[in-house]
N, C-alpha and C positions, 0 to 999 in steps of 0.2 A: 656265907653261901646261902645258907636261907631268903634271905634277905632278897637277893639278886633273883632267884628261882621264883617267888612268890611276885615279884614286879613283871619278871616277864612272861608269868601265867596271865597274869593280869593285864597284861598289853599286846596280847600272842599276836590278834588280829592286825594290831597296828604296825607290829613289827614283820609281822608278815606280809601287810602293800608294802614298808620301805624294803624289804627284800627282795621284793619284783622288780621295785622302781630302782632298786639300784643293781642287779641283775641286767635290766634294762641297758641304764646309762653305761656301764661298762661294756656290754655288749656293742652298742652302736656306738661308742667315743672309740672302743680299740676293738675293731672285728677281726683283728689277730689274735685275741684271746681266743676265739670260737673254738679252735681246735684241742685247747688245751680242757676251757671247761664240758666239753663234751665228753672227753675221756672219764674227766673226774664225776661224772653222772652216776654210772653204776656202783662205783663207791660209797659216793656220801649216800645213793637213796640204800646202798644194801646195809651202811651204817646207821640208816634212820628206821628202817625196818629192824635191827636188830635189837635196836633200842623199844622197838612196838613191843617188839615178840617178847622180850623182856619183863614185860609189863602185864603181860596175859597169862596167867598160871595154864602149863600147857593140859592139865587134868581139865581143866575147862573146857579147852580146843575137844577134848576127846566126849564130855557132855555135848556139847554141842552139836556134834556130828552126826547126834542121836538126834535131833531137833528137825522132823521131816519136814513139818510144816513152814519153817522159818528156808529151807534148803530148797523146797519146792517153790514158791516164793520167789524168792532170788533167780531162781533158773528160768522160770517164768517170764519174770519181766525183763531177765536179759537173752533170751532167747525165742521167746516170741513178740514182745511187746515192742522191745527195741528195733529190732528188726524192720518190723511194721513201721514204724517211725522213722528208724534211717531213710528207708527208702521211698518213704514221703517226701521228705526233707532233700534227699540227694535227686529229685527229678527239679528243685531248680538250678540244678548244675548241670543236665543229662548231657548237652550242647557241647560242655569239653570235659573230654575222656579223661583229661589229666586229675580235674578239679573233682569229677565222680569217684573215680579211683580213689583217691586220697579221702574224701568226705566217705566213702564206705569203707575203708579199710578200718578207719580208724573209729566210727560207730558200731559198728558191729562189733568190737571186740573190749569185754569188761577189763574194768582194770583191776590189777591183782596183786598191786604193793601198794602205793600210797593211799590209797581208799581207806585202807585196815586206820591207819593213820589218822586222817580227816574224820573218821566215824568214832574212832575214839576220844578223839578231842571236842566234838559236838554230842558225845554222852551217848553213841551207839552202842549194839553190841556187837564190839569188835572179835570178842572170842567166836561168837557165832559165824560173822565174815570171814575170820580166818580158818575155821573148818570148811566154808565151802570153796577156799581159794583152788584145790587141786580139782575139784569140778570144773568151776570156772574154766582153769586152763586149760583142761584136758578136753572140752567142748566147745570153747573156740575155736580149736585146733583143727579139730573134727568137721565145724560146721561154718568155716571162714570159705573155704574151695565153694561150697555149695550155696551159702549167701551172693557170693562174688559172680557165679555164673548165672543165677537167676535176675540180678541186678547190673550185671553191669558186663556178660557176655564171657564166652570162654575162652578169648583171646586172653584176657586179663588173668585168669589163674594160671593160666600155662607161664606165664611169670613169676608167680607169686611161689616165694622160700619158704618153709614154714622151719627151717634150722632156730632163727635169733627168737621164736616162742621156747624153744627148748632149754638154749643156753640164758635166755634169762629168767625162767623157771629155777634152774641150777642156783644162779647168782644171786637174783632176788629172792627167793623165796627156799626153796632147802637148804643153802649155805647159810645164810642167817636164824633160821627157826633149829638148826641143829647145834650152832653156836650157842643158841638162847638154852636150849634145852640142857645143852651140858652146864654152862653158868647156873641154871635152877637147881639145875642134882646139886654142884659145889655148895651154895647157897643153902641149902639145907644142914649142912655138917659144919661150914667153914666161915668165919668171917668176910674172909675176901671174896665169896662169892657174893654175899649181902653187899659189900662195900660195890659191887663195880655195878651191882643193881639201881641202888642209890646215887651213883655219879649218873648213868645213863635215863636213870628217870629225871633227873634236875635237869640234863642235858637236851630233852625233847625239841624245847621249842628253837635254842640255837640252831641241832641240825634240820629242823625243819627248815628255818630262814636259809641255812645254807646249800640246801636243796633245791627252795624254790630260786635262789638266787644263780646258783649253778644251771637248772633248764633253763631258765630264762634268758643268761645271758649269753650261753653257748648256741643259742638258736635264733634271738630276736633281729642279727643284723640280716640272714639270710630273708627272712619273711621281708622285714623293709627293705627287701630288692623287689619285690614280686609284690609289692602294697597294694597296688591297685588291681591285678585282678585277684588276689586273697581276698580282697574285701569282702567277694561275691560270699565268702564261705563266713564270715563273721557272724552276722543276723542268724544263718545255719546253725550255731555251732552253739548261740547264744539261746536260739529257741529251743535246741532241743534239750541244755538245763530246765528251762521254764517249764517243759510238755512233763520230763523224766521227776521235777520236785512233785507235779498235782499226780502222776502217775503213781510214785512211789507212795504219797498221801493217801491214795484211794484207794490204794493195792493193798495197804498193810491195813487201811480200818476193815476194808471189806473182809478179808479174813482174820481178825479179829487181833493182829499182833500186838503184843506191849510195846511200850514206846521207845525203848530202845532196840527191838528188831525193826520197827519200823525207821527208824532212820539210818539204820544198817541198809535196809532195802533203797532208801531215799540215796544213797550216795554210792552203792550198789550201781546202780541204774544208772547214775548220772553219770558216774567217772566213767573214760574210756582206756585203755589199755597203748595210750600215744608211743612212750617210751619205749614199747618193743614190739611194735609193729613198724615204729620210724625204719629200722634195716630192712623190713621187707619191703617199702616203699623207693628206699634206695638204691634196692633192687632193682626195680622194675626199665625198663628199655627209657631210648631218650625219649621219647616222644611222649610220657609219661611223667620229663622231670618235673612238672610242679606238684606231683604226687605228694610227694614228701615233706614241701613246705605249707600246702595243706592239713597233714597230718599235724605239725608243728604250730600250724596257727590255732589247731584245736587245743593244744600243751596250753598253749599261752592264755586262751580262751577261759578254759577251765580253772588253770589257777586262780584268776582273777575270783569265777564262780565259785570255785570252792571258799575262796574267805568269805563270800557272803551267804553262802550254805552255814558254813558254821556258825553265825549269828541267826539264819533264818530258820534252819530246819530247829533247833532247841524251841525258838518262840511259837513255830508254829505246830507243835507237838507237847507243845510243856503241859499243855491244860486236862491231859486224858490221865496222867497219871506221873509220879516222878522218873525221872530216866535213872536207871543203874545199868551198868555194863553186868549183864547176865551172863 
């Protein structure tokens, strides 16, 4: 087993690309599987996050919550700088209200789930980012209607339902985090708990592959059906990733964050809450029917981007000091 774990840890980027390609092939060749894969998304993602939380000693999360400089940096990046960038990019599709709403919905909401996984895999401070998750979730719920009102108009806000945020927070954060805390408590006293920790630590790469394949496979057919229209947003999402890479690097260095925290800021600013806002987009009226597909397109662009980030971010930050998870 150890040989297998070492092999897929060593080749994880190639395996993630293969998972994205495999999910795309299944979704395009057998579009009838999309509802099944869509239904499997939250369970697979919750399992991945459970494995991630198991690898983060919860005592570290408590200490990380007191790191005001890091928390303040993450909040400024996500709720001051990102809205300005999202507004600027959204002007390129302002003539199409459906695309405009989809772009704004997804770019204005920071990721609170698999960003922790990608941050950890890239040597970032995942414990500190996990500590920021409740604030990120709460503030996007509170601020999203206001930003939509400013950038897209009051009519859009009237159609947005915020219940999916609360449901996702429960399923993807509260339940896996509670389960991980219970297992960690058991592991301090019993071998069975330590065995569970070892199994899930070894399974991180396969779980990430399963998540990527399920998410892509469930959505790729819908995107393909409107490919010509959605091509307009692909360069916007790619530009967003590039801009946030530079912003995260610049801000991290400006406030003199250590390397792991800088990496966490980069990933937090670049990744968006697409899986959570998708139900919001699906609840929009028929005249905005392209909005959910614009959200899904961002997911696909981002997943490919994260595979690149996992190599690029450590390379860009390595020179300053060794990366450790603080």
